[in-house]
Structures are given as C-alpha cells and as structure tokens.
N, C-alpha and C positions, 0 to 999 in steps of 0.2 A: 463272840462279842456283840450282842443284840444292845444295844445302847438306844434308849428312846431318845431321838431329837426334836425337841418342842421349837417350833419356830414362833418367834415372838414379832408383834407389830406394835407400833405407836399409834394410838387413837386420840382424837380430840373430839369431845361432844359436850354437850350440856344436859346436866342431870338434876331434877327439880331445880332448874335457875341457877347453878352452879356450874363453872367450868371445869371439865376434868381432862387432864391429859396423863395418858397410862399406858404402859406396854402390856398387852395381851395375850395371850397363847392364841394362835390363829384358829385353833379348833375347838376354843372355848363357848359353850352355849351362853347366849345372853342372860338367861335366867339363872345360870350357876355364877355368872359374872356378877350379877347384881347382889345376889346372895351372898355368896363365899367371899369374894373380892371386895366389894364395896359396902356390904352390911345391910342393904336393903332388904330384909327379911319379910316385908310386908308382901312381897311379890312371891306367891307360893307355888311349888310345884307339884303338881298331880300326876297327870296321866305320861307325861313327856312325849305326849303325840299330837300335841295341839287341839285335842277333841274337848277335854274339860273346860279349859278357860281360866284355870285358877293363875295363871302365869301372864293374865292380860296386863298390858301397859301400854302407854302412848309412845309413840315415835313419830315425830313431826306432826304431833296432833291428831294421829289416829290410832284406834285400838289395835294393838298387834299382839301376838302371843310370843313370849319371849323364849319358850322353850324350842320355837321354830326357828330360831335366828342365831347367828353368829355374833359375839362381842363385837368383831371387829367391823361388822354391819351398820353399827351405830355412828363410826366415823363421820364427824361432821354433821350429826343429827341432834335434834332436841328429843330427851327422853324425860319421861314423867312416870314415877310410880305411884302407889297409891299413897305413899308419904307425902306427895306433893298436893293431894285432894284437899286436905283439911285447911283452915285458915289460921291455924296455931297449934300449938299444943294442946288448950283446952276447949278450943273451938271447933266442931265437926262442921263439915260441908252440909249443906241443904239434902244431897242424896244420902250422906251417912246418919243424920239426924232423923230423916225419915225411915231409913232401915230401922233404928233403934226404936222409933216412936211405934212402929206398926210391926215389931218382933220379926223383920224379915232376915234375920241373921243365921238362924238354925245353928249349924255347930261353927259357923264361921270360916272354917277353910277356904271355901272358894269365894267368900264376900268380896275380899280385894278385887279379884278379876272381875266379878259382876258388876260392881262399882266402877272400875276402869271403863269397862265395855257399855255401862249406862252413861257415863258423863260423856263418851264420845259421842253416843247416838242423841242426847239431849242437847248438847251445847254445840255442835258440830252443823 
C-alpha cells in the first residue's frame, strides 16, 4: 500500500493586484502553480533549472525565476506575472511596444521572461 501523501498548505498573496487565498501542494513549483492552477500561462517554462529565464516573474518587486521557487514561498508576497505588465487588454507597456516596434520578439517563447527581467532592471 504505497499511497502518495500530498500535504497542502493555505497561502495568501497578491497576484497582479488581486488578493488570493488558496491551498497548495507543499512541493508544487511556483511556475506550475501559476500556469496549471491559476491559469497564468504567460509565464513560460523552459529549462526548469533557472538558466533560461523564460519563467521570470516579480516577487515583491524583484525579478525571480518561478521554476526555482515553491508555491508556498509566495505566502504574504506580492507576485506579478507578464499579464500585469500591459496597461489593459489593448494597450501594451512601453517595453512591449518597443519589442514589437523593433522586431525583438523572435519566436516569442522567452519574451515574457525577458520583459519581466528588463522591467525589474529599468524600473527599480
């Protein structure tokens, strides 16, 4: 009888300006939690080792690799994903509009992580 015991923990945090209270698996990666549980699929997962930067988000205003953190680590934190960068559904941020204007998108897979890293660098 090898039953897998999944321990859950209640966390409270702010995601893109919205208060969230939810139970999470204590061993779930933050990147998987954001994408699979909360539907924030703009946070991409590339290497899963923190090297590529595709999963970069902001935690308390600092660029952080979400594949290197557990979901429970954002308890009482302010989290921002790429979905928070634009000024609305139709208006891109200055970084996004310049990426578009200067053809900096390439295939686009790592673009959200680059924009999150760049916004931390420029605005902090």
